[in-house]
C-alpha positions in Angstrom: 124.8 -143.8 -24.2 121.7 -143.9 -26.4 121.0 -141.0 -28.9 117.7 -140.7 -31.2 118.1 -140.7 -34.9 115.8 -140.6 -37.9 116.2 -142.2 -41.2 114.5 -141.7 -44.4 111.9 -144.1 -46.0 110.7 -144.5 -49.6 107.1 -143.4 -49.3 106.2 -143.0 -45.6 107.5 -140.9 -43.0 111.0 -141.3 -41.3 111.8 -144.2 -38.9 112.9 -142.9 -35.4 114.8 -145.1 -33.5 117.5 -144.9 -30.4 121.1 -145.9 -31.0 123.3 -146.9 -28.7 126.4 -144.8 -29.7 129.8 -143.8 -27.7 129.8 -140.7 -25.4 131.0 -137.5 -26.7 134.2 -135.9 -24.8 134.7 -132.8 -23.5 137.1 -129.9 -24.6 138.3 -126.8 -23.0 135.1 -124.7 -24.3 132.1 -127.3 -23.9 130.2 -128.7 -21.1 129.1 -132.3 -20.7 125.8 -132.5 -19.5 124.1 -135.6 -18.5 120.4 -135.2 -19.9 117.2 -134.7 -17.6 114.8 -133.6 -20.2 114.7 -132.8 -23.8 111.7 -131.2 -25.7 110.4 -132.4 -29.1 109.5 -129.7 -31.4 106.0 -129.9 -32.6 107.1 -127.9 -35.8 110.6 -128.3 -36.8 110.6 -132.2 -36.0 107.5 -132.6 -37.2 108.5 -131.6 -40.2 111.8 -133.5 -40.7 110.2 -136.7 -40.0 107.4 -136.4 -42.0 109.3 -135.9 -45.1 110.3 -139.1 -47.1 112.8 -139.9 -49.7 110.4 -139.0 -52.6 109.9 -135.3 -50.9 113.9 -135.4 -51.1 114.0 -136.2 -54.7 111.4 -133.8 -55.7 113.3 -130.9 -53.9 116.7 -131.9 -55.7 114.8 -131.8 -58.8 113.8 -128.4 -58.4 116.9 -127.2 -57.0 119.4 -125.9 -59.4 122.4 -125.9 -57.6 121.9 -129.5 -56.3 121.3 -130.6 -60.0 124.5 -129.0 -61.2 126.5 -130.7 -58.3 125.4 -133.9 -59.2 126.5 -133.4 -62.8 130.0 -132.0 -61.5 130.1 -134.9 -59.5 129.3 -137.4 -62.3 131.9 -136.0 -64.4 134.8 -136.3 -61.7 133.8 -139.3 -60.0 131.9 -141.6 -62.4 128.4 -143.1 -61.9 129.2 -145.3 -59.3 130.8 -143.0 -56.6 128.2 -140.1 -57.8 125.2 -143.0 -57.1 127.0 -144.0 -53.8 126.9 -140.3 -52.6 123.1 -139.7 -53.4 122.3 -142.8 -52.1 123.9 -141.8 -48.7 122.4 -138.3 -48.7 119.0 -140.0 -49.0 119.4 -142.8 -46.1 121.6 -141.2 -43.7 121.3 -140.9 -39.7 119.8 -137.3 -39.0 120.1 -136.6 -34.9 116.8 -135.1 -33.7 116.4 -132.5 -31.1 117.8 -129.2 -30.3 116.8 -128.1 -26.9 117.2 -129.6 -23.4 118.7 -129.4 -19.7 120.4 -131.9 -17.5 123.4 -132.2 -15.0 127.0 -131.0 -15.9 129.2 -133.8 -15.5 132.3 -132.3 -16.9 133.2 -128.4 -17.4 136.0 -127.2 -20.0 138.8 -125.2 -18.6 137.3 -122.0 -20.7 133.6 -122.0 -19.1 133.0 -119.8 -16.1 129.6 -119.8 -14.4 128.8 -123.3 -14.5 130.4 -125.9 -12.2 130.1 -129.7 -12.0 127.0 -130.9 -10.8 125.0 -127.8 -11.6 121.9 -128.0 -13.6 122.3 -126.6 -17.0 120.4 -125.8 -20.0 121.8 -126.2 -23.6 120.6 -125.5 -27.4 121.7 -127.0 -30.4 122.3 -130.6 -29.3 120.0 -133.7 -29.9 118.1 -136.1 -27.8 120.8 -137.9 -26.1 121.9 -139.3 -22.5 125.2 -137.3 -22.9 125.2 -134.0 -24.6 128.3 -131.9 -25.8 127.3 -128.5 -25.3 129.3 -125.6 -26.7 130.3 -122.9 -24.5 127.9 -120.2 -26.0 124.9 -122.6 -26.1 124.8 -123.6 -22.5 123.6 -121.7 -19.4 123.2 -122.6 -16.0 119.3 -122.7 -14.7 118.5 -120.4 -11.9 117.1 -121.8 -8.7 113.5 -122.7 -8.5 113.4 -123.5 -12.4 113.0 -127.5 -12.9 114.7 -129.4 -15.8 111.4 -129.9 -17.1 110.8 -126.3 -17.8 114.4 -125.5 -18.9 114.4 -128.1 -21.4 112.6 -125.5 -23.6 115.4 -123.1 -23.6 116.1 -122.9 -27.2 112.5 -122.6 -28.2 112.1 -119.8 -25.7 115.3 -118.3 -27.2 113.7 -118.4 -30.7 110.5 -116.8 -29.4 112.2 -114.3 -27.3 114.2 -113.6 -31.0 110.8 -113.0 -32.6 109.5 -110.5 -30.0 112.7 -108.4 -30.6 112.4 -108.8 -34.4 108.9 -107.2 -34.3 110.0 -104.2 -32.3 107.1 -103.4 -30.3 106.8 -101.4 -27.4 104.3 -100.8 -24.4 100.5 -99.9 -25.6 101.1 -101.7 -28.8 98.5 -104.1 -30.3 99.8 -107.2 -32.2 98.0 -110.3 -33.7 99.7 -113.9 -33.2 99.0 -116.5 -35.6 99.4 -119.8 -34.6 99.6 -121.3 -30.7 102.2 -123.8 -31.5 105.0 -124.2 -28.8 106.6 -121.2 -30.2 103.5 -119.0 -30.3 102.3 -119.8 -26.8 105.7 -118.4 -25.5 105.7 -115.2 -28.1 102.0 -114.6 -26.5 103.2 -114.3 -23.2 106.1 -112.7 -23.8 104.3 -110.2 -25.8 101.9 -109.8 -23.2 105.0 -109.2 -20.5 106.3 -106.5 -22.5 103.1 -104.7 -22.4 101.5 -105.4 -25.6 98.0 -106.0 -26.2 97.8 -109.6 -27.8 94.9 -111.0 -30.1 96.1 -114.5 -30.3 94.4 -117.2 -32.7 94.8 -120.7 -33.5 92.5 -123.4 -35.6 92.8 -125.7 -32.6 90.6 -125.2 -29.1 92.9 -127.2 -27.2 95.9 -124.6 -27.9 93.3 -121.3 -27.2 92.6 -123.2 -23.9 96.3 -123.4 -23.2 97.1 -120.1 -23.9 94.3 -118.8 -21.5 95.6 -121.3 -18.7 99.2 -119.0 -19.5 97.4 -116.1 -18.8 97.3 -114.7 -22.5 94.0 -112.5 -22.2 92.7 -112.6 -25.8 93.0 -115.9 -27.5 90.5 -117.2 -29.8 89.9 -119.9 -32.6 89.4 -119.2 -36.1 90.5 -116.7 -38.5 87.9 -114.4 -40.1 86.0 -114.3 -36.9 89.5 -113.3 -35.1 90.3 -110.6 -37.8 86.6 -109.1 -37.4 87.5 -108.8 -33.6 90.8 -107.2 -34.3 89.3 -104.6 -35.9 86.5 -104.1 -33.9 89.1 -104.0 -30.9 91.3 -101.4 -32.8 88.4 -99.1 -34.2 88.7 -100.6 -38.1 92.9 -99.4 -37.7 94.1 -102.8 -37.4 96.9 -103.9 -35.1 100.7 -102.3 -35.0 102.4 -105.5 -35.7 101.2 -109.4 -36.7 103.6 -112.3 -35.9 102.9 -115.5 -37.8 104.1 -118.6 -36.1 102.6 -121.1 -38.4 103.8 -122.5 -41.5 103.8 -119.8 -44.2 101.4 -119.4 -46.9 100.2 -116.9 -49.4 96.4 -117.1 -47.9 98.0 -116.6 -44.3 100.2 -113.7 -45.7 97.1 -111.9 -47.0 95.1 -112.7 -43.5 97.8 -110.9 -41.8 97.7 -107.7 -44.1 93.8 -107.6 -43.4 94.8 -107.5 -40.0 97.7 -105.0 -39.8 97.0 -101.4 -39.8 99.0 -99.1 -42.4 102.6 -98.9 -42.1 102.4 -102.0 -39.9 105.0 -104.8 -39.3 104.6 -108.5 -40.0 107.1 -110.7 -38.8 107.4 -114.3 -39.9 109.3 -117.0 -37.6 111.4 -119.5 -38.8 111.6 -120.9 -42.5 109.0 -121.9 -45.1 108.1 -120.7 -48.6 106.9 -117.1 -48.8 104.8 -115.7 -51.9 104.0 -112.0 -50.8 100.8 -110.6 -51.8 102.6 -107.3 -53.2 99.4 -105.5 -53.9 98.4 -106.1 -50.1 101.7 -104.8 -49.3 101.9 -102.1 -51.3 98.2 -100.3 -50.6 99.3 -100.6 -46.7 102.9 -99.7 -47.2 103.8 -102.9 -44.9 107.5 -104.0 -43.4 107.7 -107.9 -43.6 110.9 -109.3 -41.5 111.8 -112.5 -40.8 113.0 -113.8 -37.2 115.7 -116.5 -37.5 116.5 -118.9 -34.8 117.6 -118.1 -31.4 119.0 -114.5 -32.3 122.2 -113.0 -33.0 125.4 -115.8 -33.1 123.1 -118.3 -34.8 125.0 -120.0 -38.0 128.2 -117.9 -37.0 131.1 -121.0 -36.4 133.2 -118.0 -34.4 130.7 -117.9 -32.2 128.8 -121.2 -31.7 132.0 -123.3 -32.0 134.9 -121.0 -31.5 133.1 -119.5 -28.4 133.7 -115.9 -29.5 131.3 -113.9 -28.0 129.9 -110.5 -29.3 130.5 -107.2 -27.5 127.8 -106.6 -24.9 127.5 -102.7 -26.0 127.0 -103.6 -29.6 125.4 -106.6 -29.6 122.9 -106.7 -26.4 120.9 -109.8 -27.1 122.6 -112.7 -28.2 121.9 -116.5 -28.4 123.5 -117.2 -25.1 121.7 -114.0 -23.1 118.4 -114.7 -24.7 118.7 -118.3 -23.3 119.5 -116.6 -20.0 116.9 -114.2 -19.9 114.2 -117.1 -20.9 115.0 -118.8 -18.0 114.9 -115.7 -15.4 111.3 -115.0 -16.9 110.3 -118.7 -15.8 111.9 -118.1 -12.3 110.0 -115.0 -11.6 106.7 -116.4 -13.1 106.4 -114.1 -16.2 106.7 -117.2 -18.4 104.9 -120.3 -17.6 106.4 -123.5 -19.2 105.2 -126.4 -17.5 101.4 -126.0 -19.2 102.9 -126.2 -22.4 104.3 -130.0 -22.0 101.5 -132.1 -22.8 103.3 -135.5 -22.8 106.2 -137.2 -21.4 108.3 -140.4 -22.4 111.2 -142.1 -21.7 114.1 -141.8 -24.0 113.5 -145.8 -25.0 110.0 -144.6 -25.7 111.0 -141.7 -28.3 109.7 -143.3 -31.3 106.1 -143.5 -29.4 106.4 -139.7 -28.7 107.2 -139.1 -32.5 104.2 -141.4 -33.5 102.0 -139.3 -31.5 103.2 -136.0 -32.8 102.6 -137.3 -36.6 99.7 -139.0 -35.8 97.8 -137.3 -33.4 99.1 -133.8 -33.6 95.8 -132.0 -32.6 96.3 -133.9 -29.1 99.8 -132.8 -28.0 101.7 -129.6 -28.0 105.2 -130.1 -26.2 106.5 -133.6 -25.8 109.2 -134.1 -23.2 111.8 -137.0 -23.5 113.2 -137.8 -19.7 116.4 -139.5 -18.8 118.1 -140.0 -15.5 120.5 -137.4 -15.7 121.6 -138.0 -11.7 122.7 -141.6 -12.7 126.1 -141.8 -14.5 125.9 -143.5 -17.7 128.2 -146.2 -18.9 131.0 -144.6 -21.3 133.3 -147.0 -22.6 136.3 -145.7 -24.9 134.6 -148.1 -27.8 131.3 -149.1 -29.0 131.7 -152.8 -30.3 130.3 -152.8 -34.0 131.0 -156.0 -35.9 133.3 -159.0 -34.3 136.7 -158.2 -34.3 139.0 -160.5 -36.9 141.7 -162.3 -35.2 144.6 -161.2 -38.0 148.0 -160.9 -37.8 150.0 -158.2 -39.6 151.6 -160.8 -41.9 148.0 -160.9 -43.6 145.8 -157.7 -43.0 146.8 -154.5 -41.3 145.0 -153.7 -38.4 144.4 -150.0 -38.7 142.2 -147.4 -36.8 140.8 -144.2 -39.0 140.7 -141.3 -37.0 138.3 -138.7 -38.9 135.5 -139.7 -41.4 135.0 -136.3 -43.7 133.7 -136.4 -47.1 137.1 -136.7 -48.3 137.7 -139.8 -46.3 134.3 -141.1 -46.9 135.0 -140.8 -50.8 138.3 -142.5 -51.3 139.8 -143.9 -48.1 137.1 -145.5 -46.3 135.7 -147.4 -49.3 139.3 -148.3 -50.5 139.9 -150.0 -46.8 136.7 -151.8 -46.9 137.6 -153.2 -50.2 140.9 -154.0 -49.8 142.2 -157.7 -48.4 145.1 -155.9 -47.1 143.4 -154.1 -44.3 141.1 -154.7 -41.5 139.3 -151.9 -40.3 139.9 -152.2 -36.3 138.4 -149.0 -35.2 136.7 -145.7 -36.4 137.1 -142.7 -34.4 134.9 -139.4 -35.3 134.0 -136.4 -33.4 130.5 -137.2 -33.0 129.0 -140.0 -31.8 126.6 -140.1 -34.7 129.3 -140.4 -37.3 131.3 -142.9 -35.2 128.3 -145.2 -35.2 127.0 -144.9 -38.7 130.5 -144.7 -40.3 131.9 -147.5 -38.5 129.0 -149.4 -39.4 128.9 -148.7 -43.0 132.8 -149.3 -43.5 132.9 -152.4 -41.3 134.6 -151.4 -38.3 134.9 -153.8 -35.4 134.3 -150.8 -32.9 134.3 -146.7 -33.1 134.6 -144.1 -30.5 134.7 -140.5 -30.2 138.0 -140.4 -28.5 141.2 -140.4 -30.4 143.5 -141.3 -27.5 141.7 -144.8 -27.0 143.8 -145.9 -30.6 147.2 -145.1 -28.6 146.4 -147.6 -26.1 144.9 -150.4 -28.1 147.3 -153.1 -29.1 145.0 -154.4 -31.7 145.8 -151.5 -33.8 148.8 -151.7 -35.9 148.8 -148.5 -37.6 146.5 -145.1 -37.3 144.9 -143.6 -40.8 144.8 -139.8 -39.8 141.7 -138.2 -42.1 140.9 -135.0 -39.6 141.3 -131.4 -40.5 144.5 -130.0 -41.2 145.4 -128.1 -37.4 145.1 -131.8 -35.8 147.3 -134.0 -38.2 150.4 -133.5 -36.4 149.6 -133.6 -33.0 147.6 -137.1 -33.8 150.8 -138.2 -35.7 153.1 -137.8 -33.2 150.8 -139.4 -30.4 150.5 -142.6 -33.0 154.4 -143.1 -33.3 155.1 -142.4 -29.8 152.7 -145.2 -28.6 154.3 -147.3 -31.5 151.7 -147.3 -34.3 152.4 -146.6 -38.0 150.9 -143.4 -39.5 149.3 -143.0 -42.7 148.2 -138.8 -42.7 146.4 -137.3 -45.2 148.5 -133.8 -46.4 149.4 -131.7 -44.9 151.3 -133.6 -42.5 152.3 -130.5 -40.2 151.4 -126.6 -40.8 154.0 -124.9 -39.1 158.0 -125.5 -38.4 157.5 -126.5 -34.5 154.9 -129.2 -35.4 157.8 -130.4 -37.9 160.6 -130.5 -35.6 158.4 -132.2 -33.0 157.7 -134.9 -35.5 161.1 -135.8 -36.3 161.9 -136.2 -32.8 159.4 -139.6 -32.8 160.6 -143.3 -33.3 162.2 -143.5 -36.6 161.9 -147.0 -36.9 158.1 -146.5 -37.9 156.5 -145.4 -41.0 155.0 -142.1 -41.4 153.6 -141.9 -45.0 151.7 -138.3 -46.0 148.9 -139.0 -48.6 150.5 -137.7 -51.6 148.5 -139.8 -53.9 149.3 -138.2 -57.0 152.6 -140.0 -57.1 150.7 -143.0 -57.3 148.6 -142.2 -60.4 149.3 -144.2 -63.5 149.5 -141.4 -65.9 151.9 -139.9 -63.1 153.9 -143.0 -62.4 154.4 -143.2 -66.6 155.8 -139.3 -66.5 158.1 -140.6 -63.8 159.4 -143.5 -65.8 159.6 -141.0 -68.8 161.8 -138.7 -66.8 164.4 -141.2 -65.0 166.6 -141.4 -68.5 166.6 -137.5 -69.2 169.6 -135.7 -68.5 170.0 -132.4 -67.8 167.4 -129.9 -66.3 163.8 -129.8 -66.4 161.3 -127.3 -66.6 157.8 -128.0 -65.3 154.5 -126.5 -65.0 151.4 -127.2 -63.0 148.4 -125.4 -63.2 145.7 -125.9 -60.5 142.0 -124.3 -61.2 141.0 -125.0 -57.5 137.6 -123.2 -57.7 136.6 -120.6 -55.0 135.3 -121.6 -51.8 132.5 -119.8 -49.4 133.9 -117.5 -46.7 132.3 -120.0 -44.4 134.7 -123.2 -45.2 136.2 -124.8 -42.8 139.6 -124.5 -45.0 139.5 -120.5 -44.4 139.1 -120.8 -40.9 142.7 -120.4 -39.1 141.1 -122.4 -36.1 141.0 -125.4 -38.1 143.4 -124.7 -41.2 146.4 -123.6 -42.2 145.0 -122.4 -45.5 145.0 -124.0 -49.2 148.7 -123.2 -49.7 149.7 -125.4 -47.0 147.0 -127.8 -46.9 146.4 -128.0 -50.9 149.4 -127.0 -52.9 151.8 -129.5 -50.5 150.3 -131.8 -53.2 152.2 -130.2 -56.2 155.4 -129.0 -54.2 155.8 -132.8 -53.3 155.1 -133.8 -57.0 157.9 -131.2 -57.8 160.6 -132.8 -55.7 159.6 -136.3 -56.9 159.6 -135.8 -60.7 163.0 -133.7 -60.3 164.6 -136.1 -58.0 166.0 -133.6 -55.6 164.8 -130.6 -53.1 164.3 -127.1 -54.4 166.6 -124.4 -52.9 164.6 -121.2 -53.6 161.3 -120.2 -54.0 159.8 -117.1 -55.6 155.9 -116.5 -54.9 153.5 -113.7 -55.6 149.7 -113.7 -54.6 146.6 -112.4 -56.9 145.1 -109.7 -55.2 145.8 -108.5 -51.6 144.9 -111.2 -49.0 145.7 -109.9 -45.4 146.2 -113.1 -43.6 148.0 -116.2 -44.5 145.1 -118.7 -44.2 143.4 -116.2 -46.7 145.8 -116.7 -49.4 144.1 -119.1 -52.5 145.8 -117.5 -55.6 149.4 -118.0 -56.1 152.3 -118.2 -58.6 155.4 -119.7 -57.1 158.7 -120.5 -59.0 161.0 -123.2 -57.0 164.9 -123.4 -58.4 166.5 -126.6 -58.2 170.2 -127.4 -57.4 170.5 -129.2 -61.1 168.9 -125.8 -62.9 165.5 -127.3 -63.2 162.8 -125.2 -62.6 159.1 -125.6 -61.6 156.0 -123.4 -61.5 152.8 -123.7 -59.8 149.8 -121.8 -60.5 147.4 -122.1 -58.0 144.0 -120.4 -58.4 140.5 -120.0 -57.0 139.3 -117.4 -59.7 138.4 -120.0 -62.6 135.2 -122.0 -62.8 134.6 -125.8 -62.6 133.5 -125.9 -66.3 137.5 -125.7 -66.9 139.6 -128.2 -66.4 141.1 -128.8 -62.8 144.4 -129.5 -63.1 147.3 -129.7 -66.0 150.8 -130.7 -65.9 153.5 -130.0 -68.4 157.2 -130.9 -68.4 159.9 -130.1 -71.0 163.1 -132.2 -70.3 165.6 -133.5 -73.1 163.7 -132.7 -76.2 160.6 -134.5 -74.9 157.4 -132.4 -74.1 154.8 -134.1 -71.7 151.2 -133.2 -70.7 148.6 -134.5 -68.4 145.1 -133.0 -68.6 142.8 -133.7 -65.5 144.6 -137.5 -65.5 142.1 -138.1 -68.2 144.8 -137.5 -71.1 148.5 -138.0 -71.3 150.2 -136.4 -74.4 154.0 -137.4 -74.8 156.0 -135.9 -78.0 159.7 -136.5 -78.8 161.0 -139.9 -79.1 158.2 -142.1 -78.6 154.9 -140.4 -79.2 152.3 -141.6 -77.0 148.8 -140.5 -76.3 146.5 -142.0 -73.5 143.3 -141.3 -72.7 141.2 -142.6 -69.5 137.3 -142.6 -68.9 137.8 -142.7 -65.5 140.0 -140.3 -63.4 142.6 -141.9 -61.2 144.8 -139.7 -58.9 146.4 -143.1 -56.9 143.8 -143.3 -54.0 144.1 -146.8 -54.1 147.5 -147.6 -55.0 148.6 -145.2 -52.2 146.9 -147.4 -49.8 148.3 -150.6 -51.1 151.9 -148.9 -50.9 151.4 -148.1 -47.3 150.4 -151.5 -46.2 153.0 -153.2 -48.4 155.5 -151.0 -46.6 154.4 -151.4 -43.0 154.2 -155.4 -44.1 157.8 -155.3 -45.0 157.0 -156.2 -48.7 158.0 -152.6 -50.3 160.5 -150.2 -49.6 158.9 -146.6 -48.9 158.5 -144.4 -51.6 156.8 -141.5 -49.2 158.6 -141.3 -45.9 158.6 -138.9 -42.9 161.0 -136.3 -44.5 158.9 -136.2 -47.3 155.6 -134.7 -45.5 158.0 -132.4 -43.5 159.7 -130.9 -46.5 156.3 -130.2 -48.6 155.4 -128.2 -45.5 158.8 -126.4 -45.3 158.3 -125.2 -49.1 154.9 -123.9 -48.8 155.6 -122.1 -45.7 158.7 -120.3 -47.9 155.7 -119.8 -50.6 154.2 -117.5 -48.0 157.3 -116.0 -46.3 158.1 -115.3 -50.1 154.9 -113.5 -50.5 155.0 -111.7 -47.3 158.4 -110.6 -48.1 158.4 -109.9 -51.8 161.3 -111.8 -52.2 162.8 -114.8 -53.2 163.5 -117.3 -50.1 166.0 -119.9 -49.3 164.2 -123.0 -48.7 164.9 -124.4 -45.2 165.3 -127.9 -44.6 165.4 -129.7 -41.2 166.0 -133.2 -42.8 169.1 -133.7 -44.9 
């Protein structure tokens, strides 16, 4: 299928192009839609396409948070990786579009009110032949409403939310500044609500369209409109002003002139705001922002997980606004058709954007047209580079499943640079990521469907780089289909997953990504401990840093939390350095985390059968200005310390001081080891049991915290 993207250029507007990408996949809480029409937003999209790389640089230089993050990357990852990351951010593909309508071709089991073959409208997805619409951002189109009208559904919801935020009532007077696509709809909606509307714009063509749609008082100009408003309100000013134009200080000053004392000014959408304090103070004005489609916007539990807000407490959500907007079109209260001034085929999308950028005064709504009634060919893979005829003895042919930030920072560049690997396929959750990163990292083909890997005879091994909760499922499917597995940690997140993996074929390699075992400094520590008799005392302190509450790592729908998902690294190191499994763990948490996935601050002590002990201090309470990781080992008259994989200190026996300018946590070596093991060149140092044992140890940590008692570690593998 085809989808529209933009890519930044150095000095001129971004390039817009339609790319052939793999089709998205349906799940239980989504709808696949064969598009009929989508709308180009003249405000949001013209701003995005009109900006250049230079604009991004200027913005970044002026943003302290961005500057600080780049400095942190330089310190942690070095110049090369930081440069690659910045270059990617400046040239990455960005999907365009967020509103359209088409035919439902596949409906998830959790969806009600929509059947296959229904005409539906969606929000939040770009211009593409097939749309993956989430449960709360997809609604049926009522009879009598065309796809050309319904494709305005997201913009209509923005307009409805603006009217609700303005808090107007029957008989109020409202000045509307800006008759773009959103402004046109706001004007109609206000008038339908019994409000006297004074609409103004600088373009006569837009004023004419507003009058054609029934707006009674629409006029060109600003000063003349202000005089007319004051005359019509006997000098008092309007009850409210709604700004549907790019916000500026002069525009806010104009709104203040139009408003009565204690009036309300509503700004629709984003943009810089410089409030003229004196004007607001003298009239005691209220200023409110109307943000996007309505309640639910930017809430992942609503938009992605499909959890609705109670009707009695949140009457108008995104989805309910979408439904109401379509009903208003059906009843004739809102006239949508006159707002679409141009229409292009999908393949001509660049012409539509060129019109928007070069002659913005000549257009309003620009629709893209698709043949939604004709099925789109959707093969499991999209071919990229020519496939390489390799055999397992020379290059390991792998499929990468997932391409998040961590995989792009370490694994995918290492696979591309290695002469041991051939990236046969890259699978991602979105069509954009599959195609863009498939090209970037030299994959032969790309897909959005992980199951296509299991049947692919050209794939020797699956490399699983997805989020935590999918690891065990993908690893199990790969092993059952006869593929070797490299899985980022954790291998599993609960006991049942561990048992399922133990039941898979045992003659295949299943390696968990415990990369720190392969770090050069950690290899040195391991060799120093080999000849040390007696128990060992180990402490590992992790200054992990805080995460925003919205992070997927803290979302129980995507992650088992930081202890199972991240602390398993250090638990595995304890097992490896001591040389046996711990028998008991005692753990406490700082604070009062109510849910397991929310626990981020832990002190856990492990006891080993040879008398060794290991203490993990994992904290989110620190700062990135302090070192992230420190290991201390005391054994047989020797003291060893590693600081952030930059320095190694050994005292006792042969003293040693090693310093590295570049941090090496073993990511490259672990991939080399995996290839060597699969190809029979090395014996595995990390096996299926290691991933399972680490998970069971982390589950014991959480159980000890819950019960406030020491826990005997349960081992499923001897």
